[in-house]
C-alpha positions, 0 to 999 in steps of 0.5 A, a space after each residue: 302429262 294429264 293432258 296429254 302434253 308433249 314437253 321439249 326442253 333444249 338446253 345447250 351445253 355450256 349454258 352459263 348460270 343466271 346472276 339470280 337468285 336460284 327460290 325467285 327463278 325456279 318459281 317464276 319458272 313453274 309459274 310459266 309453265 304452270 301457265 302454259 300447261 293450264 292454257 294449252 288444250 290437251 295434245 299440245 305442245 309446250 317447248 323450253 329453251 334457254 341460250 346466251 346472247 352476249 352478257 344475258 342468259 334467255 329462257 323461252 317457254 312457247 306453247 301451242 296453246 290459246 294465245 293471247 288477244 293483241 287487246 289482251 296483251 297490253 294489260 298481261 303485268 297490271 295486277 289483277 287482270 285477267 281476260 275476259 276470254 271464256 277460256 281463260 275465265 274457266 281456269 282459276 286464277 288471280 291475275 298475279 303471277 306475270 306481274 310478280 314475275 316481273 317485279 321479281 325479276 327486275 329486282 334482279 336485273 332482269 325481263 320478262 316479255 310476252 309474243 302471243 297470237 290469239 289460237 297460234 300459242 304465247 312464247 314468254 321470254 325470260 331474260 337474265 345476265 349471266 353470271 361471273 365466271 368463277 376465277 
């Protein structure tokens, strides 16, 4: 709200639960949303959506932020790495959030991937197994 971001959330009816540690997943999503808010200029848009793809639940956070240079994308999951882009450096951080998120997701048989283009925004996609339906 303080930055005037527009937030939209699309969660379809009947979306299954994820086979994941709830607290860890909430922390991962909070960090991804925090990054989207920090690197999206005032008035930008952040979209959250989820859906099922076979045995997997996918959650995406997409923003209209500053984006990530192709040369930086290979380093995103390197501990303590931060881009030299001045727009990134003006925001405090340690360069650990995506590294920790990937490690936690892999421990839950999940994955995280990032698609981005400079000055066009970023999409973070989290994949986790759907929980087995109750018997």
